[in-house]
C-alpha positions as CSV (number, residue, x, y, z in Angstrom):
1,M,-0.4,-2.6,1.4
2,R,0.0,-5.4,4.4
3,H,-1.4,-6.4,7.6
4,R,-3.6,-4.0,8.7
5,S,-3.2,-2.1,4.8
6,L,-6.7,-1.2,2.8
7,L,-8.0,-3.7,1.5
8,I,-6.0,-3.3,-2.0
9,L,-6.1,-6.4,-3.3
10,T,-6.4,-9.2,-6.3
11,A,-5.6,-12.6,-7.2
12,V,-5.8,-14.8,-9.8
13,L,-7.5,-18.1,-9.4
14,T,-7.4,-20.6,-12.0
15,T,-9.9,-22.5,-13.8
16,G,-10.4,-25.4,-15.3
17,A,-11.7,-27.2,-18.6
18,L,-15.5,-27.0,-19.7
19,T,-17.5,-29.7,-20.9
20,L,-17.8,-30.1,-24.8
21,T,-16.7,-26.1,-25.3
22,A,-14.5,-24.4,-26.8
23,C,-13.0,-23.4,-23.6
24,G,-12.2,-26.9,-22.3
25,S,-13.1,-30.2,-21.2
26,R,-15.0,-32.1,-18.6
27,D,-14.0,-32.0,-15.4
28,D,-14.5,-36.2,-14.2
29,N,-13.3,-36.2,-11.3
30,N,-14.6,-33.4,-9.3
31,S,-11.5,-31.8,-8.5
32,G,-10.6,-28.6,-7.1
33,D,-9.9,-26.2,-4.5
34,S,-12.4,-27.2,-1.3
35,G,-14.1,-29.6,-3.7
36,T,-17.6,-27.7,-4.8
37,G,-19.1,-30.9,-6.3
38,G,-18.9,-29.1,-9.6
39,T,-18.6,-30.8,-13.4
40,Q,-17.1,-27.6,-14.9
41,T,-13.2,-26.1,-13.5
42,V,-13.0,-22.6,-14.4
43,V,-9.3,-21.4,-14.1
44,I,-8.4,-18.0,-13.0
45,G,-4.9,-16.4,-13.8
46,V,-3.1,-14.7,-11.8
47,D,-0.1,-12.1,-12.4
48,A,2.2,-10.9,-10.5
49,P,5.3,-10.5,-8.9
50,L,6.0,-14.1,-6.3
51,T,9.7,-13.3,-6.6
52,G,12.2,-11.0,-6.4
53,D,11.7,-7.1,-4.1
54,L,8.1,-6.5,-4.7
55,S,7.4,-10.6,-4.1
56,A,5.7,-8.5,-0.5
57,L,3.3,-7.4,-3.1
58,G,2.9,-9.7,-5.0
59,L,1.8,-13.1,-2.8
60,G,-0.9,-11.0,-0.6
61,I,-2.9,-10.5,-4.7
62,K,-2.0,-14.4,-4.8
63,N,-3.4,-15.7,-1.7
64,S,-6.3,-13.6,-1.8
65,A,-6.9,-13.9,-5.5
66,D,-7.0,-17.4,-4.1
67,L,-9.1,-17.5,-0.7
68,A,-11.9,-15.6,-3.7
69,A,-11.6,-18.8,-5.3
70,K,-11.7,-21.3,-2.2
71,Q,-15.2,-19.0,-0.9
72,A,-16.6,-19.1,-4.3
73,N,-16.3,-22.6,-4.2
74,A,-17.1,-23.4,-1.0
75,K,-20.3,-22.0,-1.2
76,K,-20.7,-23.7,-4.3
77,Y,-21.7,-19.9,-5.7
78,V,-21.4,-20.5,-9.3
79,D,-24.0,-23.9,-9.8
80,G,-21.7,-27.0,-12.1
81,I,-18.3,-24.4,-11.6
82,T,-15.0,-25.2,-9.5
83,F,-12.5,-22.2,-9.2
84,K,-9.1,-22.8,-9.8
85,V,-6.0,-20.1,-9.4
86,Q,-3.2,-20.9,-11.0
87,A,-1.0,-18.1,-10.2
88,L,2.7,-16.6,-12.8
89,D,5.5,-15.0,-11.6
90,D,6.0,-11.6,-13.4
91,Q,9.1,-10.8,-11.7
92,A,8.0,-7.0,-12.1
93,Q,9.4,-7.3,-15.3
94,P,7.3,-6.4,-18.5
95,S,8.8,-8.8,-20.6
96,S,7.8,-11.9,-18.3
97,G,4.0,-10.4,-17.6
98,Q,3.7,-10.5,-21.0
99,Q,5.3,-14.1,-21.5
100,N,2.7,-15.0,-18.5
101,A,-0.5,-13.2,-20.8
102,S,0.3,-15.9,-23.9
103,K,0.3,-19.4,-21.3
104,F,-2.9,-18.0,-20.2
105,V,-4.5,-17.5,-23.6
106,A,-3.2,-20.7,-24.4
107,N,-4.8,-22.8,-21.6
108,K,-8.8,-22.6,-22.6
109,E,-9.3,-23.2,-19.3
110,V,-8.3,-19.5,-18.9
111,L,-11.3,-17.7,-18.3
112,G,-10.1,-14.4,-16.8
113,V,-7.2,-13.0,-15.7
114,V,-6.1,-11.6,-12.0
115,G,-3.5,-8.5,-12.2
116,P,-0.5,-7.5,-12.5
117,L,0.6,-5.0,-9.6
118,N,3.4,-2.9,-11.7
119,S,1.4,-0.9,-14.7
120,S,4.8,-1.2,-17.4
121,V,3.7,-5.0,-17.0
122,G,-0.3,-4.7,-17.6
123,E,0.9,-2.7,-20.6
124,S,2.7,-5.5,-21.5
125,M,0.2,-7.9,-20.6
126,Q,-3.1,-6.1,-22.4
127,K,-3.3,-6.8,-25.9
128,V,-2.1,-10.2,-25.8
129,L,-4.8,-11.0,-23.6
130,A,-7.3,-8.6,-25.8
131,D,-6.9,-10.8,-29.0
132,E,-8.5,-13.4,-26.9
133,K,-11.1,-11.4,-25.5
134,L,-9.6,-12.5,-22.9
135,V,-10.5,-10.1,-19.5
136,Q,-8.1,-8.7,-17.1
137,V,-8.8,-7.0,-13.9
138,S,-5.6,-5.3,-12.4
139,P,-6.0,-5.1,-8.3
140,A,-3.2,-2.3,-8.2
141,N,-2.7,-1.1,-12.4
142,T,-3.2,2.5,-11.4
143,S,-1.9,4.3,-15.2
144,P,-3.8,6.1,-16.1
145,S,-3.4,5.6,-20.0
146,L,-4.2,1.3,-19.6
147,T,-7.9,2.9,-19.4
148,Q,-7.8,6.1,-21.2
149,G,-5.3,6.1,-23.9
150,Q,-2.6,8.6,-24.0
151,K,-3.7,11.4,-24.7
152,W,-5.6,10.7,-21.7
153,N,-4.0,14.1,-20.2
154,G,-5.4,15.7,-23.1
155,G,-9.0,15.8,-23.1
156,E,-8.8,12.6,-25.3
157,K,-10.3,10.0,-24.0
158,V,-10.3,6.8,-25.5
159,R,-10.2,3.6,-24.0
160,P,-7.9,0.8,-25.1
161,F,-8.7,-2.3,-24.7
162,A,-12.5,-3.7,-24.3
163,S,-11.6,-6.4,-22.1
164,Y,-9.6,-4.7,-19.6
165,F,-10.9,-3.4,-16.1
166,R,-9.2,-2.6,-12.4
167,T,-11.0,-2.0,-8.7
168,A,-7.8,0.2,-8.1
169,T,-8.4,3.4,-8.6
170,T,-5.6,5.9,-10.9
171,D,-2.6,8.4,-11.2
172,A,-4.8,10.8,-11.8
173,V,-7.3,10.9,-9.0
174,Q,-3.6,9.4,-6.5
175,G,-1.7,11.7,-7.2
176,P,-3.5,15.2,-7.1
177,F,-5.1,14.0,-4.1
178,A,-1.7,13.7,-2.2
179,A,-1.2,17.2,-3.4
180,Q,-4.5,18.3,-2.1
181,Y,-3.4,16.7,0.5
182,L,0.1,18.8,1.6
183,F,-0.7,21.7,0.4
184,N,-4.2,22.5,2.2
185,D,-3.9,20.0,5.1
186,A,0.1,19.1,6.1
187,K,0.9,23.0,4.9
188,K,4.3,21.9,2.5
189,K,4.9,24.9,0.2
190,K,8.2,23.8,-1.6
191,V,8.8,20.3,-3.2
192,F,11.4,18.2,-4.1
193,V,9.7,15.1,-6.9
194,I,11.8,12.5,-7.9
195,D,10.5,9.4,-9.8
196,D,12.0,6.3,-11.0
197,K,11.0,6.3,-14.7
198,K,9.2,3.9,-14.6
199,T,5.6,3.9,-15.9
200,Y,3.6,3.9,-12.6
201,G,6.4,6.2,-10.6
202,A,7.0,8.8,-13.4
203,G,3.2,9.1,-14.5
204,L,2.6,9.1,-10.8
205,A,4.4,12.2,-10.4
206,G,3.8,14.1,-13.0
207,T,-0.2,14.3,-11.6
208,F,0.8,15.1,-8.6
209,K,3.9,17.9,-9.7
210,A,0.9,19.3,-11.8
211,E,-1.8,19.9,-8.8
212,F,0.6,21.5,-6.4
213,T,1.7,24.0,-8.5
214,K,-1.4,24.2,-10.2
215,L,-2.1,25.0,-6.3
216,G,0.3,27.7,-5.9
217,G,3.0,24.6,-4.7
218,K,6.8,25.7,-5.9
219,V,8.6,22.4,-7.4
220,V,12.0,23.7,-6.3
221,G,14.1,20.7,-8.2
222,T,13.2,17.4,-10.2
223,E,15.4,14.6,-10.2
224,H,15.1,11.1,-11.8
225,I,16.9,7.5,-10.0
226,D,18.0,4.7,-11.2
227,P,15.9,2.3,-8.4
228,E,18.3,-0.2,-9.3
229,T,20.7,1.2,-7.3
230,K,20.7,2.1,-3.9
231,D,22.5,4.8,-3.0
232,F,21.0,8.0,-4.1
233,S,23.5,10.4,-1.7
234,S,23.7,13.2,-4.8
235,V,19.7,13.5,-5.1
236,A,20.1,13.7,-1.1
237,T,22.4,16.1,-1.2
238,K,20.0,18.5,-3.8
239,V,17.2,17.8,-2.1
240,K,19.1,19.3,1.1
241,S,20.6,22.3,-0.6
242,A,17.0,23.3,-2.2
243,G,15.2,24.3,0.9
244,A,12.1,21.7,0.1
245,D,9.5,21.5,2.8
246,V,8.5,18.0,1.3
247,V,9.8,15.2,-0.7
248,Y,7.4,13.7,-3.6
249,Y,8.2,10.0,-4.5
250,G,6.9,8.3,-7.7
251,G,8.5,5.0,-7.8
252,E,8.6,2.2,-5.5
253,Y,9.0,0.7,-1.8
254,P,12.5,-1.1,-2.6
255,A,14.1,2.3,-3.5
256,A,12.5,5.0,-1.8
257,G,13.1,3.4,2.1
258,P,16.9,3.9,1.5
259,L,16.2,7.3,-0.1
260,S,14.3,8.9,2.9
261,K,16.6,7.1,4.9
262,Q,19.5,8.9,2.5
263,I,17.3,12.3,2.6
264,K,17.4,12.3,6.6
265,K,20.7,11.4,6.9
266,A,22.0,14.4,4.5
267,G,20.3,17.0,6.6
268,A,17.0,17.2,5.1
269,K,14.6,16.6,8.4
270,I,11.7,16.4,5.8
271,P,8.8,13.5,5.1
272,L,8.9,12.0,2.2
273,V,5.9,11.7,0.2
274,G,4.7,8.3,-2.0
275,G,1.7,6.1,-3.4
276,D,0.4,2.9,-2.9
277,G,3.9,1.9,-4.1
278,I,5.2,2.6,-1.1
279,Y,2.8,1.6,1.5
280,S,4.1,-1.5,2.6
281,G,5.4,-2.8,5.7
282,E,8.6,-3.6,4.0
283,Y,8.9,0.1,3.6
284,L,8.8,0.3,6.8
285,K,11.7,-2.1,7.8
286,L,13.6,-0.3,4.7
287,S,13.2,3.4,5.9
288,G,14.3,2.7,9.7
289,A,13.9,5.4,12.2
290,E,14.4,8.0,9.7
291,G,11.3,6.7,7.7
292,V,8.8,7.9,10.8
293,G,6.5,11.4,9.8
294,D,6.6,9.8,6.1
295,L,3.6,9.9,4.5
296,A,1.6,7.7,1.8
297,T,-1.6,7.5,-0.6
298,S,-3.6,3.9,-1.2
299,V,-6.5,3.0,-2.8
300,G,-9.2,2.5,-1.1
301,A,-10.6,3.2,3.2
302,P,-8.9,2.0,6.0
303,I,-9.3,-1.4,6.7
304,D,-11.2,-0.7,10.0
305,T,-13.7,1.3,8.6
306,L,-15.0,-1.4,6.6
307,P,-17.1,-4.4,7.8
308,S,-16.6,-6.5,4.4
309,A,-13.3,-5.9,5.5
310,K,-13.1,-7.1,8.9
311,E,-14.8,-10.6,7.0
312,F,-11.8,-10.5,4.6
313,V,-9.4,-10.7,7.5
314,E,-10.6,-12.9,9.4
315,N,-10.9,-15.2,6.8
316,Y,-7.3,-14.8,5.2
317,K,-6.2,-15.5,8.6
318,K,-8.0,-19.1,9.4
319,A,-7.2,-19.8,5.3
320,G,-3.3,-19.8,6.9
321,Y,-1.3,-18.2,4.3
322,K,1.9,-17.8,4.9
323,E,2.6,-13.7,3.6
324,P,0.6,-10.9,4.9
325,F,-1.7,-10.0,1.9
326,E,-0.7,-6.5,1.6
327,A,-1.8,-2.6,0.4
328,Y,-3.0,-5.3,-2.3
329,G,-5.1,-7.7,-1.0
330,G,-8.6,-6.8,-0.5
331,Y,-8.7,-5.6,-4.6
332,S,-6.9,-9.2,-5.7
333,Y,-9.7,-10.4,-4.0
334,D,-12.5,-8.7,-5.2
335,A,-10.7,-8.8,-8.8
336,A,-11.2,-12.3,-8.6
337,W,-14.4,-11.9,-7.7
338,A,-15.8,-9.7,-10.1
339,V,-14.7,-12.5,-12.0
340,I,-16.7,-14.9,-10.5
341,E,-19.5,-12.8,-10.8
342,A,-19.2,-12.6,-14.5
343,V,-19.4,-17.0,-14.9
344,K,-21.6,-17.0,-13.1
345,A,-23.8,-14.3,-15.0
346,V,-22.8,-16.5,-17.9
347,V,-23.8,-19.3,-16.3
348,E,-26.8,-18.9,-16.2
349,A,-27.9,-16.5,-18.8
350,N,-26.5,-20.4,-21.1
351,D,-29.0,-22.6,-19.4
352,G,-26.2,-23.7,-16.4
353,K,-23.9,-24.1,-18.4
354,L,-20.1,-22.5,-20.5
355,P,-20.8,-21.6,-24.0
356,S,-18.5,-21.8,-26.4
357,D,-17.4,-17.9,-26.7
358,A,-16.9,-18.5,-22.7
359,R,-14.2,-16.1,-22.8
360,E,-15.5,-12.9,-25.0
361,K,-19.3,-13.6,-23.2
362,V,-17.1,-13.2,-19.8
363,A,-15.0,-10.5,-20.7
364,E,-18.5,-8.5,-21.0
365,A,-20.2,-9.7,-18.6
366,T,-16.8,-8.3,-16.1
367,G,-18.2,-5.2,-17.3
368,K,-22.0,-4.8,-16.2
369,V,-20.4,-6.7,-12.4
370,D,-22.1,-4.6,-9.4
371,F,-21.4,-6.2,-5.6
372,E,-20.4,-4.5,-2.5
373,G,-17.1,-6.2,-2.2
374,V,-13.8,-6.1,0.8
375,T,-12.5,-2.9,-0.1
376,G,-16.5,-1.0,-1.0
377,K,-19.0,-1.0,-3.9
378,V,-17.4,-2.7,-7.3
379,S,-18.6,-1.7,-10.3
380,F,-16.6,-0.5,-13.5
381,D,-17.0,2.4,-15.4
382,E,-17.0,3.2,-19.3
383,F,-13.6,3.3,-19.5
384,G,-13.0,0.0,-17.1
385,D,-12.2,1.6,-13.6
386,T,-13.2,1.3,-10.9
387,T,-16.2,3.7,-9.7
388,N,-14.7,3.7,-6.3
389,K,-12.6,6.8,-6.0
390,Q,-11.5,7.0,-2.1
391,L,-8.1,7.2,-1.6
392,T,-6.4,7.5,2.3
393,V,-3.8,9.2,3.4
394,Y,-1.3,6.8,5.8
395,E,1.1,8.5,8.1
396,Y,4.6,6.3,9.7
397,K,3.7,6.5,13.2
398,D,4.1,4.0,16.3
399,G,5.8,1.5,13.9
400,D,3.0,1.0,11.9
401,W,1.4,2.9,9.5
402,A,-1.8,4.6,9.8
403,A,-4.8,6.4,8.5
404,V,-4.5,10.7,8.6
405,K,-7.1,11.2,6.2
406,S,-9.6,9.3,4.0
407,G,-11.7,10.7,1.5
408,E,-11.8,11.4,-2.4
409,L,-10.5,13.8,-4.9
410,T,-11.6,18.1,-4.5
411,S,-12.6,18.6,-8.2
């Protein structure tokens, strides 16, 4: 989720006013990022945790979306339009995300929102944005229910909100992918499953567990933890006595790092495995030497295998952002660029200007985008999910995350 991580992306651009339309006002001073000479400003909102334990990921999302806006302006990619980013901090809290969604809605210059990081926050924002037909593209939400409804796992898939999209693949794919790797490749047969009871963590652990048992693996124990409590000694003791040869954790790095450290110190010298929520440089710091050998899955292909990603990394470096782009940088950039492509299509179809129903038109156009992005092909299926289903397993070794296996889920 950072440095050389898989460009997992997304960010939010803030757009200015539109001339003589219900969506904005004239930008007579022609101000904006990278000065494009455009006469209309389009704001892309970005929602992410910019402070708190998960701020490393959130700042990577914000910066990457900002980079997309700046590059679109520098290239004058949409004639007559200047893009800006308005970033709001959700602190990884659903209530804050919902409030931010209302702020984006109130700003008529905002024609698209990039984010958030957390699925639970995304859940809180969806209806607020959808009611105003304001498109939302998350670079990091992975809960299947956000696009396929609460009954998705029972065979009843219904898209709740037509204006919601994501560039990251879902836990319906990520959990089983990890299970297949552990059972078939790593030859792990007994797992202890732990989750943090949040939308993302519990959902990911659930899809992992179902696939692992289907393959013939045995779940020797399960536990729920409070991620705010950093003393996991009792859980670590249970893991040790259960005889597991691997631990699967559904949650994020602030708790996963200390959990891994304490499991090893309890005498269970087995790897902890998690999803993209632990794929961060911060996890390496928090788990320390005890975390060596731990594994994480993350969306997309390793950065050094994608020429488009290399260009993104170079441009990000040149832009001088203080924080690394982390796991979702590439996905955030692609999310913002999906909004930019949609704005371009709408403007070109309306004689070079934004229509009075720009939000609705941009939301419709986002569902039709199809381009080669930082993370590969960017397009969406009938549910608003990315058509790019590639995932990668990473191992913590030699002081960094190293790619072990990349591919797609085997059905």
